[in-house]
Residue, then its C-alpha position, 0 to 999 in steps of 0.5 A: m323847873s324848881l323845887n316848887l314845881m309840884a306846888s306850882l302845878a298843884d296851884l295850877a290844877n286848883l286854878k284850872q279846876l283840873d283833877k290832881d290825879k289826872l294832872a300827876e299822870i300828865i306830869q309823869d307821862g311828860l317827864y317820862q317822854a323827856v327822860s326816856k330818850k336818854l335811857l334804854s328799856e333795861n334801865e326801867l325808868e319810873i317817874v315819881t310824883d307826890f303833891d303832898r311832899n312836893i316831890i318829883l323825881a326819876r327813879f331808874k336802874k343804872i348799869v354798872v360798867d367800867q366807865d360810864f358814857s350815858l345817863g343809864e350807866i354808872s362806873l364801877d368805882e361810883a357803883l361801889r359807893y352805893e353797894e359793896n358787893v357789886s360787879l360789872g353788868d349789875k344794876i344800881t337803882v338811883e333816884i334823881p330829882i328832876f331839877d338835876f337833869e340838863p336844861k334841854v330835858i327839863k325844857n322838853a318835859r315842861k313843853a309836853i306837860l303844858e301841852r297835855i294840861k291845855i288838852l286836859e283843860e279843854d276837855r274839862i271845859m268841853f264837859d262843863y259846856e256840854n252840860q250847858k247845851n240846850q240851856l238858856v244863857s245870858g251874855k253881854i255883846r262884846k263885839e260884832d264880826y262877819n260871823g255874827y255877835i260875840l257874847d261874853i256869857g261869863y265863863a266863856d265867849a259865845l257866838l250868835p251866828k247871823e243865821e241864828q239871829i231873828e231878822e231885824e233884831y240889832y244889838k250894840v256892844g254892851d247889850i244883854v242878850r238871852a239865847y239858847v245853846v245849840n252846840i259846842r264846837k272844839r276848834k284848834n286853839d279854843v272852844i266856842i259856844i254856838l247860840s240861837r234865838t231863832r229855834p223853837e227850843f229857845v221859845k220852849r226854854i223861855f216858857e219853862t223859865e217864865i211859866p211855873e206850871i210848865n217848869s213843874g210839869e203840870v202843863e206840857i208843851k206838846k209842840i212849837v212851830r215858829e216863823p222867827g220874828m213874826r209868829t210862834k204857835v205853842a201847843v199846850i195841854s194840862k195834866d190836871p183837868n182843873l188847870d187851864a193850860t191857856a190861862c197859865c201861859l197867859g198869866p194874870r191880865g196876860v202879863r206872862i205872855e207879854q214878858i215872853r213877847n218882850e223877850l222876842n221883841g214883840e213876836l206874836i205868840d199863839i197859845v194853842l190848846w192841844d186836842d187829840s181830835p184832829e178837827q178840834l186841834i186844827a180849829n184851835a191852831i187856826g183860831p177857835d173863834l175864827v173856824e166854823k167847820v173843819y172837813l178832813a179828807e178821807r185819805g191823807n192829811f188834808a183838811r178844809i177849813i170853813v170861815s166867814e168872809n170877815n174872818k178869812n184874812l185873819a185865818i190865813g194871816k199876814k203873808g199866810k203865816n197863820v195857816k202855814l204855822a197851823a199846818k206845821l203844828t197839826d201836820f195837815k195840809l190846810d185850805i181856807y174857804t168861805e162857805e160859798e167858796f167851799e160849795d163851789k169847790i165841792s161842786e167843781e170836784r164833783r163835776i171833774t169826777s163825773h162823766i158827761s153821761d151823768l148829765d140830763g139830755v146826754t144820750s149814748k150818741v151825744a156822749e160819743t159825739l162829745k167824747e170825740h171832741g174831747y169833752t169827757s167830764v161834767q166840768d168840761i161841759y160846765e166850762a164850755s159855752v152853749e155856742e161852742l157846744y152846738n157848733l159841734e157836728g151832730l149836736g143841735k142848739k136845743t141839746a147843747t142848751k139842755i146839757k149846759e144847763s144840766a152842767n150848771y146845776f150839777 
């Protein structure tokens, strides 16, 4: 340590953007720990620091003794140089510049101070980083390791883990990448920022950046669901009845949505107009031009969607992603049917829930015969052949044919 210690520490505080008052407290604690080992509690040690006057010293009381053997003692002869009327057992207040202490004390104090400064710096960095959480950042790929890509984002390194990368997205050193800050982790020796390009929040932040009406709050994003690298659905609503939320997101000639798609390496993005009506929201989520009718179940979040034969594959989507994302967006379990498939399904359900006694030609005696052989619903008769039925004991061919025809048209 030197006379310039305080000036050096002040420069360090400025360089590391540390609070001077907190730094002074750290210096005092570090020096106190080092010096107090040489003293007793009755010496009443105090560490004095003054950045403005470049002062750092230890102030404490020495006990007057015949002959001093420790730092906390002062001989009577020496004490008389300070005060005329002093006797054994009295205390003399002294101030000793830190650089006058033995090297071991200074070394221990310096180590303690630097360790605390490092912790203070990490806490300050953590505070700064916490403000970056849930934000978009841009960085340059510095290297790739087994965990993922390491990015230089200007004020720190960040990790884009493999599980947070879009499948089939590859980068090389020097590439500029934009990502979403999902977490800040404090490790033993440093702080690491965790990034993501797969989460719906990443898309949300991009929309807020690229679409002024969303950034201003005129258009609200209600929900985002995503299959990273394949397809994303963004449900939006306008707070101004004169403002078209879909048009705002698409932009003139689709330029805004195209910029966002480029950021996502060509990922499909569906702008879904939010609606409080479940039927309309489901239709919008599948594609309003594809849907002919939506039927909601009386109980539970189930819906059946009617589309034309030509539109069925589009409604389902590649690998089923369109209907899967629509289900996530609407919180409904969705099934896609053509009109013919839907009628068949309804008929099947009606047959399953209807008893054989509802069929024409089924008397109580016939019903009992069928029940004995395991035929209880209209669907059971529908799935059976005429031959299978009239081979049953007690059931003739004429009756079997009649109830089979009845089941077919039920």
